[in-house]
C-alpha positions as CSV (number, residue, x, y, z in Angstrom):
1,M,139.2,262.4,299.7
2,K,135.6,261.3,298.6
3,L,134.6,262.5,295.2
4,E,130.9,262.2,294.1
5,T,129.6,262.4,290.5
6,N,127.1,265.0,291.4
7,M,129.8,267.5,292.5
8,S,130.8,270.3,290.4
9,D,134.2,270.5,288.6
10,S,135.2,273.3,290.9
11,A,134.2,271.4,293.9
12,I,136.3,268.4,292.7
13,L,139.3,270.7,291.9
14,S,139.0,272.3,295.5
15,Q,139.1,268.8,297.0
16,L,142.1,267.8,294.8
17,G,143.9,271.0,295.9
18,R,143.2,270.5,299.6
19,A,144.4,266.8,299.3
20,L,147.6,267.9,297.4
21,A,148.2,270.6,300.0
22,Q,147.7,267.9,302.9
23,R,150.1,265.6,301.3
24,R,152.7,268.2,300.9
25,I,152.3,269.4,304.6
26,E,152.7,265.6,305.7
27,M,155.9,265.4,303.8
28,G,157.1,268.6,305.5
29,L,157.6,270.5,302.2
30,T,156.9,274.2,301.7
31,Q,155.1,275.3,298.5
32,A,158.5,276.6,297.1
33,E,160.2,273.2,297.9
34,L,157.5,271.1,296.2
35,A,157.4,273.6,293.3
36,R,161.1,273.3,292.8
37,R,161.0,269.5,293.0
38,A,158.2,269.3,290.5
39,G,159.7,271.7,288.1
40,V,156.7,274.2,288.2
41,G,156.4,277.6,289.5
42,K,155.4,278.4,293.1
43,R,152.4,280.5,292.0
44,T,151.3,277.5,289.8
45,L,151.3,275.3,292.8
46,E,149.5,277.8,294.9
47,R,146.7,278.0,292.4
48,M,146.5,274.3,292.1
49,E,146.2,274.0,295.9
50,S,143.5,276.7,295.9
51,G,141.4,274.7,293.5
52,S,142.3,276.2,290.2
53,S,142.5,274.1,287.1
54,C,145.8,273.2,285.6
55,Q,147.4,271.2,282.7
56,S,147.5,267.5,283.2
57,S,151.4,267.3,282.7
58,I,151.6,269.9,285.7
59,L,149.4,267.5,287.9
60,V,151.7,264.5,286.9
61,R,154.8,266.5,287.9
62,I,153.2,267.4,291.2
63,L,152.1,263.8,291.9
64,R,155.4,262.4,291.0
65,A,157.2,264.9,293.5
66,L,154.7,264.0,296.2
67,D,155.3,260.3,295.5
68,A,151.8,259.9,294.7
69,L,151.5,258.7,291.2
70,D,149.3,255.8,292.4
71,F,146.6,258.2,292.7
72,L,146.2,257.9,288.9
73,S,146.5,254.1,288.9
74,R,142.8,253.5,289.1
75,I,142.0,255.2,285.8
76,S,145.2,253.8,284.1
77,A,144.5,250.2,285.3
78,T,143.6,247.8,282.5
79,E,141.7,244.8,283.5
80,G,141.3,243.4,280.1
81,P,138.3,242.2,278.1
82,S,136.3,239.2,279.5
83,P,136.7,235.9,278.0
84,L,133.5,236.1,276.1
85,D,134.6,239.4,274.5
86,L,137.8,237.6,273.5
87,L,136.0,235.0,271.8
88,K,133.6,237.4,270.1
89,R,136.6,239.4,268.8
90,R,138.8,236.2,267.9
91,G,141.9,237.8,269.7
92,K,141.5,241.2,268.1
93,T,141.7,244.3,270.4
94,R,139.1,246.9,270.2
95,K,140.5,250.3,269.1
96,R,137.6,252.5,268.9
97,V,133.9,252.8,269.6
98,S,131.3,253.8,267.2
99,S,128.2,255.5,268.0
100,K,124.9,253.8,267.7
101,R,122.5,255.0,265.1
102,G,119.8,257.1,266.6
103,S,121.6,257.9,269.9
104,D,123.1,261.1,268.8
105,P,120.8,264.1,269.5
106,D,122.4,266.1,266.8
107,A,122.0,263.3,264.1
108,E,118.9,264.9,262.5
109,A,120.9,268.3,262.1
110,K,123.8,266.5,260.7
111,E,121.7,264.7,258.1
112,G,120.0,267.9,256.9
113,G,116.7,267.5,258.4
114,G,115.5,270.3,260.7
115,W,118.6,272.5,260.2
116,T,118.9,275.3,258.0
117,W,121.6,278.1,257.1
118,G,118.9,280.8,257.8
119,D,119.3,282.3,254.2
120,E,116.8,279.9,252.5
121,V,113.7,282.5,253.0
């Protein structure tokens, strides 16, 4: 399954659904069997395989039942900070990211400039 950044969400969901269906078929499972193993409704699985969105917990259940949780390993893998970053932080781990001043397109409105309630006439 090759996903591209320029694909629409629905196209990605369709490809994901086809990949899940293919994996299920390779394992010799019917939709009803996989749904039972995953603890979800058969109709929920049918919708997923057809490209509809679902809750992330349902995706995890289905991937677990398909023995395919490694699918998520790429986004959950932590490589850790570089040695230079460790020196800069003096061993402290980063817990949040702050926005850079001027990078927020709505900053002017948030600061009161250019935005009005509409009743100041």
